ModelCIF file with pLDDT and N, C-alpha, C, O atoms, coordinates in Angstrom:
data_MODEL
#
_entry.id   MODEL 
#
_entity.id                         1 
_entity.type                       polymer 
_entity.pdbx_number_of_molecules   1 
#
_entity_poly.entity_id                      1 
_entity_poly.type                           'polypeptide(L)' 
_entity_poly.nstd_linkage                   no 
_entity_poly.nstd_monomer                   no 
_entity_poly.pdbx_seq_one_letter_code       MNDHYLKKLNRVTAIFTQLQSKMIVRAQDLAEKFEVSLENVQLHY 
_entity_poly.pdbx_seq_one_letter_code_can   MNDHYLKKLNRVTAIFTQLQSKMIVRAQDLAEKFEVSLENVQLHY 
_entity_poly.pdbx_strand_id                 A 
#
loop_
_entity_poly_seq.entity_id 
_entity_poly_seq.num 
_entity_poly_seq.mon_id 
_entity_poly_seq.hetero 
1 1  MET n 
1 2  ASN n 
1 3  ASP n 
1 4  HIS n 
1 5  TYR n 
1 6  LEU n 
1 7  LYS n 
1 8  LYS n 
1 9  LEU n 
1 10 ASN n 
1 11 ARG n 
1 12 VAL n 
1 13 THR n 
1 14 ALA n 
1 15 ILE n 
1 16 PHE n 
1 17 THR n 
1 18 GLN n 
1 19 LEU n 
1 20 GLN n 
1 21 SER n 
1 22 LYS n 
1 23 MET n 
1 24 ILE n 
1 25 VAL n 
1 26 ARG n 
1 27 ALA n 
1 28 GLN n 
1 29 ASP n 
1 30 LEU n 
1 31 ALA n 
1 32 GLU n 
1 33 LYS n 
1 34 PHE n 
1 35 GLU n 
1 36 VAL n 
1 37 SER n 
1 38 LEU n 
1 39 GLU n 
1 40 ASN n 
1 41 VAL n 
1 42 GLN n 
1 43 LEU n 
1 44 HIS n 
1 45 TYR n 
#
_struct_asym.id          A 
_struct_asym.entity_id   1 
#
loop_
_ma_qa_metric.id 
_ma_qa_metric.mode 
_ma_qa_metric.name 
_ma_qa_metric.software_group_id 
_ma_qa_metric.type 
1 global pLDDT . pLDDT 
2 local  pLDDT . pLDDT 
#
_ma_qa_metric_global.metric_id      1 
_ma_qa_metric_global.metric_value   85.67 
_ma_qa_metric_global.model_id       1 
_ma_qa_metric_global.ordinal_id     1 
#
loop_
_ma_qa_metric_local.label_asym_id 
_ma_qa_metric_local.label_comp_id 
_ma_qa_metric_local.label_seq_id 
_ma_qa_metric_local.metric_id 
_ma_qa_metric_local.metric_value 
_ma_qa_metric_local.model_id 
_ma_qa_metric_local.ordinal_id 
A MET 1  2 69.00 1 1  
A ASN 2  2 89.00 1 2  
A ASP 3  2 90.00 1 3  
A HIS 4  2 88.00 1 4  
A TYR 5  2 89.00 1 5  
A LEU 6  2 92.00 1 6  
A LYS 7  2 87.00 1 7  
A LYS 8  2 85.00 1 8  
A LEU 9  2 90.00 1 9  
A ASN 10 2 90.00 1 10 
A ARG 11 2 84.00 1 11 
A VAL 12 2 85.00 1 12 
A THR 13 2 91.00 1 13 
A ALA 14 2 89.00 1 14 
A ILE 15 2 84.00 1 15 
A PHE 16 2 86.00 1 16 
A THR 17 2 90.00 1 17 
A GLN 18 2 85.00 1 18 
A LEU 19 2 85.00 1 19 
A GLN 20 2 90.00 1 20 
A SER 21 2 89.00 1 21 
A LYS 22 2 84.00 1 22 
A MET 23 2 86.00 1 23 
A ILE 24 2 88.00 1 24 
A VAL 25 2 85.00 1 25 
A ARG 26 2 90.00 1 26 
A ALA 27 2 89.00 1 27 
A GLN 28 2 92.00 1 28 
A ASP 29 2 90.00 1 29 
A LEU 30 2 87.00 1 30 
A ALA 31 2 88.00 1 31 
A GLU 32 2 92.00 1 32 
A LYS 33 2 88.00 1 33 
A PHE 34 2 85.00 1 34 
A GLU 35 2 87.00 1 35 
A VAL 36 2 86.00 1 36 
A SER 37 2 90.00 1 37 
A LEU 38 2 91.00 1 38 
A GLU 39 2 90.00 1 39 
A ASN 40 2 84.00 1 40 
A VAL 41 2 82.00 1 41 
A GLN 42 2 82.00 1 42 
A LEU 43 2 73.00 1 43 
A HIS 44 2 64.00 1 44 
A TYR 45 2 55.00 1 45 
#
loop_
_atom_site.group_PDB 
_atom_site.id 
_atom_site.type_symbol 
_atom_site.label_atom_id 
_atom_site.label_alt_id 
_atom_site.label_comp_id 
_atom_site.label_asym_id 
_atom_site.label_entity_id 
_atom_site.label_seq_id 
_atom_site.pdbx_PDB_ins_code 
_atom_site.Cartn_x 
_atom_site.Cartn_y 
_atom_site.Cartn_z 
_atom_site.occupancy 
_atom_site.B_iso_or_equiv 
_atom_site.pdbx_formal_charge 
_atom_site.auth_seq_id 
_atom_site.auth_comp_id 
_atom_site.auth_asym_id 
_atom_site.auth_atom_id 
_atom_site.pdbx_PDB_model_num 
ATOM 1   N N  . MET A 1 1  ? 93.119 -104.334 -40.936 1.00 69.00 ? 1  MET A N  1 
ATOM 2   C CA . MET A 1 1  ? 91.845 -103.854 -40.487 1.00 69.00 ? 1  MET A CA 1 
ATOM 3   C C  . MET A 1 1  ? 91.956 -103.123 -39.199 1.00 69.00 ? 1  MET A C  1 
ATOM 4   O O  . MET A 1 1  ? 92.667 -103.555 -38.291 1.00 69.00 ? 1  MET A O  1 
ATOM 5   N N  . ASN A 1 2  ? 91.246 -101.986 -39.094 1.00 89.00 ? 2  ASN A N  1 
ATOM 6   C CA . ASN A 1 2  ? 91.330 -101.229 -37.757 1.00 89.00 ? 2  ASN A CA 1 
ATOM 7   C C  . ASN A 1 2  ? 90.260 -101.767 -36.833 1.00 89.00 ? 2  ASN A C  1 
ATOM 8   O O  . ASN A 1 2  ? 89.318 -102.461 -37.216 1.00 89.00 ? 2  ASN A O  1 
ATOM 9   N N  . ASP A 1 3  ? 90.482 -101.388 -35.582 1.00 90.00 ? 3  ASP A N  1 
ATOM 10  C CA . ASP A 1 3  ? 89.624 -101.840 -34.479 1.00 90.00 ? 3  ASP A CA 1 
ATOM 11  C C  . ASP A 1 3  ? 88.180 -101.480 -34.667 1.00 90.00 ? 3  ASP A C  1 
ATOM 12  O O  . ASP A 1 3  ? 87.304 -102.306 -34.409 1.00 90.00 ? 3  ASP A O  1 
ATOM 13  N N  . HIS A 1 4  ? 87.901 -100.280 -35.105 1.00 88.00 ? 4  HIS A N  1 
ATOM 14  C CA . HIS A 1 4  ? 86.506 -99.844  -35.358 1.00 88.00 ? 4  HIS A CA 1 
ATOM 15  C C  . HIS A 1 4  ? 85.815 -100.713 -36.371 1.00 88.00 ? 4  HIS A C  1 
ATOM 16  O O  . HIS A 1 4  ? 84.672 -101.109 -36.145 1.00 88.00 ? 4  HIS A O  1 
ATOM 17  N N  . TYR A 1 5  ? 86.438 -101.020 -37.452 1.00 89.00 ? 5  TYR A N  1 
ATOM 18  C CA . TYR A 1 5  ? 85.919 -101.882 -38.526 1.00 89.00 ? 5  TYR A CA 1 
ATOM 19  C C  . TYR A 1 5  ? 85.561 -103.322 -37.980 1.00 89.00 ? 5  TYR A C  1 
ATOM 20  O O  . TYR A 1 5  ? 84.513 -103.876 -38.312 1.00 89.00 ? 5  TYR A O  1 
ATOM 21  N N  . LEU A 1 6  ? 86.419 -103.864 -37.183 1.00 92.00 ? 6  LEU A N  1 
ATOM 22  C CA . LEU A 1 6  ? 86.263 -105.160 -36.577 1.00 92.00 ? 6  LEU A CA 1 
ATOM 23  C C  . LEU A 1 6  ? 85.104 -105.237 -35.609 1.00 92.00 ? 6  LEU A C  1 
ATOM 24  O O  . LEU A 1 6  ? 84.356 -106.214 -35.564 1.00 92.00 ? 6  LEU A O  1 
ATOM 25  N N  . LYS A 1 7  ? 84.981 -104.165 -34.829 1.00 87.00 ? 7  LYS A N  1 
ATOM 26  C CA . LYS A 1 7  ? 83.877 -104.062 -33.868 1.00 87.00 ? 7  LYS A CA 1 
ATOM 27  C C  . LYS A 1 7  ? 82.555 -104.042 -34.656 1.00 87.00 ? 7  LYS A C  1 
ATOM 28  O O  . LYS A 1 7  ? 81.636 -104.777 -34.294 1.00 87.00 ? 7  LYS A O  1 
ATOM 29  N N  . LYS A 1 8  ? 82.430 -103.270 -35.665 1.00 85.00 ? 8  LYS A N  1 
ATOM 30  C CA . LYS A 1 8  ? 81.235 -103.123 -36.440 1.00 85.00 ? 8  LYS A CA 1 
ATOM 31  C C  . LYS A 1 8  ? 80.931 -104.463 -37.192 1.00 85.00 ? 8  LYS A C  1 
ATOM 32  O O  . LYS A 1 8  ? 79.782 -104.900 -37.246 1.00 85.00 ? 8  LYS A O  1 
ATOM 33  N N  . LEU A 1 9  ? 81.934 -105.064 -37.737 1.00 90.00 ? 9  LEU A N  1 
ATOM 34  C CA . LEU A 1 9  ? 81.739 -106.372 -38.390 1.00 90.00 ? 9  LEU A CA 1 
ATOM 35  C C  . LEU A 1 9  ? 81.237 -107.399 -37.387 1.00 90.00 ? 9  LEU A C  1 
ATOM 36  O O  . LEU A 1 9  ? 80.320 -108.160 -37.696 1.00 90.00 ? 9  LEU A O  1 
ATOM 37  N N  . ASN A 1 10 ? 81.816 -107.438 -36.196 1.00 90.00 ? 10 ASN A N  1 
ATOM 38  C CA . ASN A 1 10 ? 81.371 -108.363 -35.166 1.00 90.00 ? 10 ASN A CA 1 
ATOM 39  C C  . ASN A 1 10 ? 79.932 -108.096 -34.792 1.00 90.00 ? 10 ASN A C  1 
ATOM 40  O O  . ASN A 1 10 ? 79.150 -109.029 -34.614 1.00 90.00 ? 10 ASN A O  1 
ATOM 41  N N  . ARG A 1 11 ? 79.582 -106.848 -34.674 1.00 84.00 ? 11 ARG A N  1 
ATOM 42  C CA . ARG A 1 11 ? 78.213 -106.487 -34.289 1.00 84.00 ? 11 ARG A CA 1 
ATOM 43  C C  . ARG A 1 11 ? 77.216 -106.872 -35.350 1.00 84.00 ? 11 ARG A C  1 
ATOM 44  O O  . ARG A 1 11 ? 76.150 -107.401 -35.034 1.00 84.00 ? 11 ARG A O  1 
ATOM 45  N N  . VAL A 1 12 ? 77.543 -106.617 -36.617 1.00 85.00 ? 12 VAL A N  1 
ATOM 46  C CA . VAL A 1 12 ? 76.607 -106.979 -37.742 1.00 85.00 ? 12 VAL A CA 1 
ATOM 47  C C  . VAL A 1 12 ? 76.550 -108.455 -37.823 1.00 85.00 ? 12 VAL A C  1 
ATOM 48  O O  . VAL A 1 12 ? 75.452 -108.939 -38.098 1.00 85.00 ? 12 VAL A O  1 
ATOM 49  N N  . THR A 1 13 ? 77.560 -109.258 -37.629 1.00 91.00 ? 13 THR A N  1 
ATOM 50  C CA . THR A 1 13 ? 77.529 -110.660 -37.634 1.00 91.00 ? 13 THR A CA 1 
ATOM 51  C C  . THR A 1 13 ? 76.603 -111.153 -36.528 1.00 91.00 ? 13 THR A C  1 
ATOM 52  O O  . THR A 1 13 ? 75.770 -112.029 -36.762 1.00 91.00 ? 13 THR A O  1 
ATOM 53  N N  . ALA A 1 14 ? 76.741 -110.598 -35.322 1.00 89.00 ? 14 ALA A N  1 
ATOM 54  C CA . ALA A 1 14 ? 75.840 -110.973 -34.183 1.00 89.00 ? 14 ALA A CA 1 
ATOM 55  C C  . ALA A 1 14 ? 74.426 -110.662 -34.430 1.00 89.00 ? 14 ALA A C  1 
ATOM 56  O O  . ALA A 1 14 ? 73.547 -111.422 -34.023 1.00 89.00 ? 14 ALA A O  1 
ATOM 57  N N  . ILE A 1 15 ? 74.156 -109.566 -35.088 1.00 84.00 ? 15 ILE A N  1 
ATOM 58  C CA . ILE A 1 15 ? 72.756 -109.239 -35.387 1.00 84.00 ? 15 ILE A CA 1 
ATOM 59  C C  . ILE A 1 15 ? 72.195 -110.200 -36.469 1.00 84.00 ? 15 ILE A C  1 
ATOM 60  O O  . ILE A 1 15 ? 71.038 -110.605 -36.359 1.00 84.00 ? 15 ILE A O  1 
ATOM 61  N N  . PHE A 1 16 ? 72.950 -110.566 -37.478 1.00 86.00 ? 16 PHE A N  1 
ATOM 62  C CA . PHE A 1 16 ? 72.485 -111.586 -38.461 1.00 86.00 ? 16 PHE A CA 1 
ATOM 63  C C  . PHE A 1 16 ? 72.199 -112.857 -37.786 1.00 86.00 ? 16 PHE A C  1 
ATOM 64  O O  . PHE A 1 16 ? 71.168 -113.476 -38.049 1.00 86.00 ? 16 PHE A O  1 
ATOM 65  N N  . THR A 1 17 ? 73.105 -113.305 -36.880 1.00 90.00 ? 17 THR A N  1 
ATOM 66  C CA . THR A 1 17 ? 72.849 -114.515 -36.131 1.00 90.00 ? 17 THR A CA 1 
ATOM 67  C C  . THR A 1 17 ? 71.615 -114.500 -35.288 1.00 90.00 ? 17 THR A C  1 
ATOM 68  O O  . THR A 1 17 ? 70.897 -115.496 -35.200 1.00 90.00 ? 17 THR A O  1 
ATOM 69  N N  . GLN A 1 18 ? 71.359 -113.358 -34.657 1.00 85.00 ? 18 GLN A N  1 
ATOM 70  C CA . GLN A 1 18 ? 70.164 -113.185 -33.856 1.00 85.00 ? 18 GLN A CA 1 
ATOM 71  C C  . GLN A 1 18 ? 68.912 -113.173 -34.712 1.00 85.00 ? 18 GLN A C  1 
ATOM 72  O O  . GLN A 1 18 ? 67.872 -113.690 -34.303 1.00 85.00 ? 18 GLN A O  1 
ATOM 73  N N  . LEU A 1 19 ? 69.003 -112.597 -35.876 1.00 85.00 ? 19 LEU A N  1 
ATOM 74  C CA . LEU A 1 19 ? 67.810 -112.600 -36.752 1.00 85.00 ? 19 LEU A CA 1 
ATOM 75  C C  . LEU A 1 19 ? 67.491 -113.978 -37.355 1.00 85.00 ? 19 LEU A C  1 
ATOM 76  O O  . LEU A 1 19 ? 66.333 -114.303 -37.614 1.00 85.00 ? 19 LEU A O  1 
ATOM 77  N N  . GLN A 1 20 ? 68.574 -114.798 -37.578 1.00 90.00 ? 20 GLN A N  1 
ATOM 78  C CA . GLN A 1 20 ? 68.353 -116.134 -38.149 1.00 90.00 ? 20 GLN A CA 1 
ATOM 79  C C  . GLN A 1 20 ? 67.911 -117.076 -37.089 1.00 90.00 ? 20 GLN A C  1 
ATOM 80  O O  . GLN A 1 20 ? 67.302 -118.094 -37.420 1.00 90.00 ? 20 GLN A O  1 
ATOM 81  N N  . SER A 1 21 ? 68.165 -116.824 -35.851 1.00 89.00 ? 21 SER A N  1 
ATOM 82  C CA . SER A 1 21 ? 67.817 -117.800 -34.821 1.00 89.00 ? 21 SER A CA 1 
ATOM 83  C C  . SER A 1 21 ? 66.401 -117.735 -34.221 1.00 89.00 ? 21 SER A C  1 
ATOM 84  O O  . SER A 1 21 ? 65.988 -118.625 -33.478 1.00 89.00 ? 21 SER A O  1 
ATOM 85  N N  . LYS A 1 22 ? 65.696 -116.699 -34.550 1.00 84.00 ? 22 LYS A N  1 
ATOM 86  C CA . LYS A 1 22 ? 64.332 -116.468 -34.034 1.00 84.00 ? 22 LYS A CA 1 
ATOM 87  C C  . LYS A 1 22 ? 63.340 -116.138 -35.158 1.00 84.00 ? 22 LYS A C  1 
ATOM 88  O O  . LYS A 1 22 ? 63.716 -115.585 -36.192 1.00 84.00 ? 22 LYS A O  1 
ATOM 89  N N  . MET A 1 23 ? 62.133 -116.471 -34.944 1.00 86.00 ? 23 MET A N  1 
ATOM 90  C CA . MET A 1 23 ? 61.136 -116.140 -35.924 1.00 86.00 ? 23 MET A CA 1 
ATOM 91  C C  . MET A 1 23 ? 60.823 -114.613 -35.906 1.00 86.00 ? 23 MET A C  1 
ATOM 92  O O  . MET A 1 23 ? 60.601 -113.999 -36.950 1.00 86.00 ? 23 MET A O  1 
ATOM 93  N N  . ILE A 1 24 ? 60.813 -114.019 -34.662 1.00 88.00 ? 24 ILE A N  1 
ATOM 94  C CA . ILE A 1 24 ? 60.494 -112.624 -34.554 1.00 88.00 ? 24 ILE A CA 1 
ATOM 95  C C  . ILE A 1 24 ? 61.590 -111.986 -33.661 1.00 88.00 ? 24 ILE A C  1 
ATOM 96  O O  . ILE A 1 24 ? 61.903 -112.483 -32.579 1.00 88.00 ? 24 ILE A O  1 
ATOM 97  N N  . VAL A 1 25 ? 62.142 -110.895 -34.148 1.00 85.00 ? 25 VAL A N  1 
ATOM 98  C CA . VAL A 1 25 ? 63.152 -110.167 -33.353 1.00 85.00 ? 25 VAL A CA 1 
ATOM 99  C C  . VAL A 1 25 ? 62.714 -108.671 -33.381 1.00 85.00 ? 25 VAL A C  1 
ATOM 100 O O  . VAL A 1 25 ? 62.613 -108.027 -34.425 1.00 85.00 ? 25 VAL A O  1 
ATOM 101 N N  . ARG A 1 26 ? 62.467 -108.186 -32.155 1.00 90.00 ? 26 ARG A N  1 
ATOM 102 C CA . ARG A 1 26 ? 62.008 -106.795 -32.071 1.00 90.00 ? 26 ARG A CA 1 
ATOM 103 C C  . ARG A 1 26 ? 63.255 -105.871 -32.141 1.00 90.00 ? 26 ARG A C  1 
ATOM 104 O O  . ARG A 1 26 ? 64.317 -106.164 -31.591 1.00 90.00 ? 26 ARG A O  1 
ATOM 105 N N  . ALA A 1 27 ? 63.055 -104.745 -32.847 1.00 89.00 ? 27 ALA A N  1 
ATOM 106 C CA . ALA A 1 27 ? 64.113 -103.734 -32.926 1.00 89.00 ? 27 ALA A CA 1 
ATOM 107 C C  . ALA A 1 27 ? 64.546 -103.259 -31.580 1.00 89.00 ? 27 ALA A C  1 
ATOM 108 O O  . ALA A 1 27 ? 65.735 -103.038 -31.351 1.00 89.00 ? 27 ALA A O  1 
ATOM 109 N N  . GLN A 1 28 ? 63.592 -103.091 -30.661 1.00 92.00 ? 28 GLN A N  1 
ATOM 110 C CA . GLN A 1 28 ? 63.858 -102.671 -29.316 1.00 92.00 ? 28 GLN A CA 1 
ATOM 111 C C  . GLN A 1 28 ? 64.873 -103.675 -28.610 1.00 92.00 ? 28 GLN A C  1 
ATOM 112 O O  . GLN A 1 28 ? 65.783 -103.266 -27.888 1.00 92.00 ? 28 GLN A O  1 
ATOM 113 N N  . ASP A 1 29 ? 64.663 -104.907 -28.853 1.00 90.00 ? 29 ASP A N  1 
ATOM 114 C CA . ASP A 1 29 ? 65.571 -105.946 -28.223 1.00 90.00 ? 29 ASP A CA 1 
ATOM 115 C C  . ASP A 1 29 ? 66.933 -105.846 -28.817 1.00 90.00 ? 29 ASP A C  1 
ATOM 116 O O  . ASP A 1 29 ? 67.916 -105.978 -28.089 1.00 90.00 ? 29 ASP A O  1 
ATOM 117 N N  . LEU A 1 30 ? 67.056 -105.614 -30.129 1.00 87.00 ? 30 LEU A N  1 
ATOM 118 C CA . LEU A 1 30 ? 68.386 -105.488 -30.701 1.00 87.00 ? 30 LEU A CA 1 
ATOM 119 C C  . LEU A 1 30 ? 69.045 -104.221 -30.184 1.00 87.00 ? 30 LEU A C  1 
ATOM 120 O O  . LEU A 1 30 ? 70.238 -104.223 -29.880 1.00 87.00 ? 30 LEU A O  1 
ATOM 121 N N  . ALA A 1 31 ? 68.281 -103.133 -30.081 1.00 88.00 ? 31 ALA A N  1 
ATOM 122 C CA . ALA A 1 31 ? 68.916 -101.925 -29.551 1.00 88.00 ? 31 ALA A CA 1 
ATOM 123 C C  . ALA A 1 31 ? 69.433 -102.074 -28.160 1.00 88.00 ? 31 ALA A C  1 
ATOM 124 O O  . ALA A 1 31 ? 70.505 -101.570 -27.824 1.00 88.00 ? 31 ALA A O  1 
ATOM 125 N N  . GLU A 1 32 ? 68.674 -102.769 -27.344 1.00 92.00 ? 32 GLU A N  1 
ATOM 126 C CA . GLU A 1 32 ? 69.183 -102.990 -25.935 1.00 92.00 ? 32 GLU A CA 1 
ATOM 127 C C  . GLU A 1 32 ? 70.358 -103.940 -25.873 1.00 92.00 ? 32 GLU A C  1 
ATOM 128 O O  . GLU A 1 32 ? 71.308 -103.709 -25.125 1.00 92.00 ? 32 GLU A O  1 
ATOM 129 N N  . LYS A 1 33 ? 70.302 -105.022 -26.665 1.00 88.00 ? 33 LYS A N  1 
ATOM 130 C CA . LYS A 1 33 ? 71.403 -106.002 -26.701 1.00 88.00 ? 33 LYS A CA 1 
ATOM 131 C C  . LYS A 1 33 ? 72.704 -105.375 -27.106 1.00 88.00 ? 33 LYS A C  1 
ATOM 132 O O  . LYS A 1 33 ? 73.748 -105.632 -26.505 1.00 88.00 ? 33 LYS A O  1 
ATOM 133 N N  . PHE A 1 34 ? 72.641 -104.529 -28.155 1.00 85.00 ? 34 PHE A N  1 
ATOM 134 C CA . PHE A 1 34 ? 73.809 -103.954 -28.695 1.00 85.00 ? 34 PHE A CA 1 
ATOM 135 C C  . PHE A 1 34 ? 74.166 -102.550 -28.249 1.00 85.00 ? 34 PHE A C  1 
ATOM 136 O O  . PHE A 1 34 ? 75.103 -101.928 -28.748 1.00 85.00 ? 34 PHE A O  1 
ATOM 137 N N  . GLU A 1 35 ? 73.358 -102.059 -27.260 1.00 87.00 ? 35 GLU A N  1 
ATOM 138 C CA . GLU A 1 35 ? 73.593 -100.768 -26.677 1.00 87.00 ? 35 GLU A CA 1 
ATOM 139 C C  . GLU A 1 35 ? 73.657 -99.612  -27.640 1.00 87.00 ? 35 GLU A C  1 
ATOM 140 O O  . GLU A 1 35 ? 74.540 -98.755  -27.602 1.00 87.00 ? 35 GLU A O  1 
ATOM 141 N N  . VAL A 1 36 ? 72.653 -99.641  -28.518 1.00 86.00 ? 36 VAL A N  1 
ATOM 142 C CA . VAL A 1 36 ? 72.494 -98.531  -29.512 1.00 86.00 ? 36 VAL A CA 1 
ATOM 143 C C  . VAL A 1 36 ? 71.078 -98.052  -29.404 1.00 86.00 ? 36 VAL A C  1 
ATOM 144 O O  . VAL A 1 36 ? 70.253 -98.722  -28.782 1.00 86.00 ? 36 VAL A O  1 
ATOM 145 N N  . SER A 1 37 ? 70.753 -96.890  -29.998 1.00 90.00 ? 37 SER A N  1 
ATOM 146 C CA . SER A 1 37 ? 69.420 -96.389  -29.914 1.00 90.00 ? 37 SER A CA 1 
ATOM 147 C C  . SER A 1 37 ? 68.477 -97.116  -30.869 1.00 90.00 ? 37 SER A C  1 
ATOM 148 O O  . SER A 1 37 ? 68.907 -97.702  -31.863 1.00 90.00 ? 37 SER A O  1 
ATOM 149 N N  . LEU A 1 38 ? 67.267 -97.071  -30.570 1.00 91.00 ? 38 LEU A N  1 
ATOM 150 C CA . LEU A 1 38 ? 66.207 -97.736  -31.388 1.00 91.00 ? 38 LEU A CA 1 
ATOM 151 C C  . LEU A 1 38 ? 66.230 -97.122  -32.801 1.00 91.00 ? 38 LEU A C  1 
ATOM 152 O O  . LEU A 1 38 ? 66.051 -97.834  -33.789 1.00 91.00 ? 38 LEU A O  1 
ATOM 153 N N  . GLU A 1 39 ? 66.445 -95.832  -32.889 1.00 90.00 ? 39 GLU A N  1 
ATOM 154 C CA . GLU A 1 39 ? 66.545 -95.172  -34.155 1.00 90.00 ? 39 GLU A CA 1 
ATOM 155 C C  . GLU A 1 39 ? 67.670 -95.724  -34.980 1.00 90.00 ? 39 GLU A C  1 
ATOM 156 O O  . GLU A 1 39 ? 67.505 -95.917  -36.184 1.00 90.00 ? 39 GLU A O  1 
ATOM 157 N N  . ASN A 1 40 ? 68.817 -95.987  -34.378 1.00 84.00 ? 40 ASN A N  1 
ATOM 158 C CA . ASN A 1 40 ? 69.985 -96.544  -35.069 1.00 84.00 ? 40 ASN A CA 1 
ATOM 159 C C  . ASN A 1 40 ? 69.635 -97.937  -35.645 1.00 84.00 ? 40 ASN A C  1 
ATOM 160 O O  . ASN A 1 40 ? 70.071 -98.267  -36.748 1.00 84.00 ? 40 ASN A O  1 
ATOM 161 N N  . VAL A 1 41 ? 68.905 -98.700  -34.960 1.00 82.00 ? 41 VAL A N  1 
ATOM 162 C CA . VAL A 1 41 ? 68.542 -100.077 -35.410 1.00 82.00 ? 41 VAL A CA 1 
ATOM 163 C C  . VAL A 1 41 ? 67.570 -99.899  -36.585 1.00 82.00 ? 41 VAL A C  1 
ATOM 164 O O  . VAL A 1 41 ? 67.676 -100.574 -37.610 1.00 82.00 ? 41 VAL A O  1 
ATOM 165 N N  . GLN A 1 42 ? 66.666 -99.017  -36.414 1.00 82.00 ? 42 GLN A N  1 
ATOM 166 C CA . GLN A 1 42 ? 65.647 -98.855  -37.512 1.00 82.00 ? 42 GLN A CA 1 
ATOM 167 C C  . GLN A 1 42 ? 66.198 -98.255  -38.787 1.00 82.00 ? 42 GLN A C  1 
ATOM 168 O O  . GLN A 1 42 ? 65.728 -98.571  -39.880 1.00 82.00 ? 42 GLN A O  1 
ATOM 169 N N  . LEU A 1 43 ? 67.224 -97.363  -38.652 1.00 73.00 ? 43 LEU A N  1 
ATOM 170 C CA . LEU A 1 43 ? 67.847 -96.760  -39.818 1.00 73.00 ? 43 LEU A CA 1 
ATOM 171 C C  . LEU A 1 43 ? 68.829 -97.693  -40.509 1.00 73.00 ? 43 LEU A C  1 
ATOM 172 O O  . LEU A 1 43 ? 68.907 -97.670  -41.738 1.00 73.00 ? 43 LEU A O  1 
ATOM 173 N N  . HIS A 1 44 ? 69.545 -98.471  -39.818 1.00 64.00 ? 44 HIS A N  1 
ATOM 174 C CA . HIS A 1 44 ? 70.720 -99.180  -40.378 1.00 64.00 ? 44 HIS A CA 1 
ATOM 175 C C  . HIS A 1 44 ? 70.445 -100.648 -40.586 1.00 64.00 ? 44 HIS A C  1 
ATOM 176 O O  . HIS A 1 44 ? 71.135 -101.290 -41.377 1.00 64.00 ? 44 HIS A O  1 
ATOM 177 N N  . TYR A 1 45 ? 69.456 -101.206 -39.901 1.00 55.00 ? 45 TYR A N  1 
ATOM 178 C CA . TYR A 1 45 ? 69.264 -102.596 -39.999 1.00 55.00 ? 45 TYR A CA 1 
ATOM 179 C C  . TYR A 1 45 ? 67.866 -102.880 -40.417 1.00 55.00 ? 45 TYR A C  1 
ATOM 180 O O  . TYR A 1 45 ? 67.490 -104.042 -40.562 1.00 55.00 ? 45 TYR A O  1 
#
């Protein structure tokens, strides 16, 4: 596995963990936590 794939897998796993741990998760909070744009969160997750 290459480094890019592992980083993406780790990020997706962390996002799933975040979503499972709270009743409400705002897209803006995910964008800030993972340092991506709000649009990126809305399009891909």
